[in-house]
C-alpha positions in Angstrom: 104.9 -64.3 -42.8 103.5 -60.1 -43.4 100.3 -60.9 -43.9 100.1 -63.2 -41.5 101.4 -60.4 -39.7 98.8 -57.8 -40.9 96.0 -60.6 -39.7 96.5 -61.6 -36.7 98.0 -58.5 -34.7 95.3 -55.6 -34.0 98.4 -53.2 -35.4 100.6 -53.6 -37.7 103.6 -51.3 -38.6 105.5 -52.0 -41.6 108.6 -50.0 -42.6 112.1 -49.3 -43.3 114.8 -50.9 -41.6 116.6 -47.8 -40.0 113.7 -45.2 -41.0 113.7 -42.5 -39.0 109.6 -42.1 -40.2 108.4 -45.6 -38.9 110.3 -44.9 -35.6 107.9 -42.2 -35.1 105.6 -44.2 -35.7 106.3 -47.4 -33.8 106.3 -44.2 -30.9 103.8 -42.7 -30.9 102.3 -46.1 -30.6 103.6 -46.9 -27.8 103.6 -43.6 -26.2 99.7 -44.5 -26.3 100.4 -48.1 -25.2 99.6 -49.9 -28.7 102.1 -52.6 -28.6 102.3 -52.8 -32.8 104.0 -55.5 -34.6 106.6 -54.9 -36.6 107.9 -55.9 -39.6 111.2 -53.5 -41.0 112.3 -54.5 -45.0 115.3 -54.6 -46.3 116.0 -52.3 -49.0 116.7 -54.7 -51.7 113.0 -56.3 -50.0 111.2 -53.0 -50.7 109.4 -53.2 -54.2 108.9 -56.6 -53.9 107.0 -56.3 -50.2 104.9 -53.3 -51.5 103.5 -54.8 -54.5 102.0 -58.2 -52.2 100.5 -55.2 -49.6 98.9 -54.1 -52.4 97.5 -56.9 -53.7 96.0 -57.8 -50.2 94.5 -53.9 -50.3 93.0 -54.4 -53.2 91.8 -57.8 -52.8 89.5 -55.6 -50.1 87.9 -54.0 -52.4 90.9 -50.8 -51.6 91.9 -49.2 -54.2 95.7 -47.7 -53.0 96.5 -44.6 -53.7 99.0 -44.6 -55.5 102.5 -46.6 -54.7 102.3 -48.1 -51.3 104.6 -46.7 -49.4 106.2 -47.2 -46.0 105.8 -46.8 -42.6 102.8 -48.4 -43.5 100.2 -48.7 -40.6 97.3 -51.7 -41.1 95.0 -51.6 -38.2 92.2 -54.2 -37.6 93.7 -55.7 -40.4 93.7 -53.6 -42.9 95.5 -50.1 -44.3 94.9 -47.4 -42.4 97.5 -45.3 -43.4 101.4 -43.7 -43.2 102.8 -41.8 -40.8 100.2 -38.7 -41.9 97.9 -40.7 -40.9 98.5 -42.0 -38.1 99.7 -38.0 -37.0 96.9 -36.0 -38.9 94.3 -39.1 -36.6 96.3 -39.0 -33.1 96.3 -34.6 -33.3 92.4 -34.8 -34.0 92.1 -37.2 -31.7 90.5 -40.2 -33.3 93.6 -42.2 -33.5 92.1 -44.0 -29.6 88.8 -44.5 -30.3 90.0 -45.9 -34.0 92.3 -48.1 -31.6 90.3 -49.4 -29.0 87.9 -50.5 -31.8 90.8 -52.9 -33.4 91.6 -54.6 -29.6 94.7 -52.2 -29.3 93.8 -50.8 -26.3 91.4 -51.9 -23.3 91.3 -48.2 -21.5 
């Protein structure tokens, strides 16, 4: 179900249930006009979900740097990064064009 969500939505945020960093990512994306699909992971499921997502990323030919951490943002079905990457690309002005290219924004 999670992998289908990642592949079928322009933007998917996978984060821990109740995590403030996931909330920040979601609010930033909503503020830009993106309505991301959100998958909240329970604490006891974190390791299994991370392993599943890492295997998916490796199939794309990308080697994750260290363990996958939450929140994990997928844009266009590919792992984009976490809060640091989202914030850095937003501040540099690169995030909106990436979101437009993925079909998450139309303006």
